[in-house]
N, C-alpha and C positions, 0 to 999 in steps of 0.2 A: 480541542482540535485533535481529530483522529487521523492517522495515516491513511486508512482506507477511504475516508472522505476526500482527502487530497488526491489519492490515486484516482478516485472517480471523477473529480473535477478535471484532472489532466486528461482522462479518457474522453470526457465530453468535449474538451477543447480539441484534442487530437482527431476525434472522429467527426466533430462538427454537429453532433446530435446526441440527444438523450438516448434514443434507440440504439445508436452505435455503441455508446458507452455501456448501456445495460447489457448488450450482447457481449462485449469484451469482458466486462466484470462479472458476468453471470448473475446479474440482478434483474429485477423487473424494472420497467420504465418508471413506474410510480415510486419505487424505492430510490432510484437515482434522482428523481425530481424532489423527493422529500429530503434527501441528503443535501442537495444544492440549496434548497430553501432554508433548511436549518443552519447550514454553514454561513449563508449570507446574513441571516439574522444574528448569528453569533458574532460575526465580524462587524456587523453594522454597515455593510456596503453591498452593492449589487455587483455580481461577477458576470452574470449572463442576463441579457435582455431579450424579450420576444423579438423575432424578426420574421414576419410573415407566418409561415407554419412551423418555423424552427426557432432557433435561438442564436445569438451572436455574443461573443466575448466583449465585455466592457473594457475600457482603458485600465481600470483597476486590475482586472484579471491579466491583461496583457503585461502589466508591470510585474506581476507575481508568478506567472506560469513557468518561467524558466527556473526559478528557485524551487517551485513546487515539484517540477520534473526532477531536478537534481536531488531533492529530498527523497523522492520515491526511488530513484535509481540507487542512491546511497543505501537506503533501507534494504533494497533487493540484494545489493552486494553483501551487506552485513548478514542478512539471512542466509545467503549461500555459504558464506564463510563459517557461520555458526554450524550449519549442517555438516560441512567438511570437518570442522574441529570435533564435533560430537561423534562423527563416524570414526575419525582417527583415534579418539579417546577410547573407543570400544574395541580397537584392534590391538592385540598385544604386540609389543615391539620385538624385534628379532633377539635382542639381548635380555628380554624379560624372563627371568627364571623364577619369578614368584609363584607360589602355589596357593590356591585358595585354602583358607582355613575354615573348617566347619565351626559354626557357632558353639557347638558343644565342647570344642577343644579350648575355648577361651575361659579364663578364670572368672 
C-alpha cells in the first residue's frame, strides 16, 4: 500500500471523477484508473463502481475515506515538518562558534 495511491483515491473521491483526480495529482486518467484497479485487487474489495459515465464510491470506500484523508494530511504535515527541520539544521545558530576543519587537518 503506497501513500500516493491513497492520495489518488482521496482525490477521486473529493473530485468525484478520475479526470478531476488526474488533474489534481498531475497524472494521466489511465494512470489513475490503473492505480484504482491495482489497489482494489490488492485489497480484494471494490472501492468505486461505474455510475453512468462516471464512478461512485462504494460503502467500503465510504467507511475508509476519512481515515485515508487523515493519513494523507498527517503525511503532509510530517513532510512539511521534515523540510523545516532540515532547513533549520543547515542554518548555523547564533551561538555556534564552530569552525569547519579541512580534511587535511585531521590525523
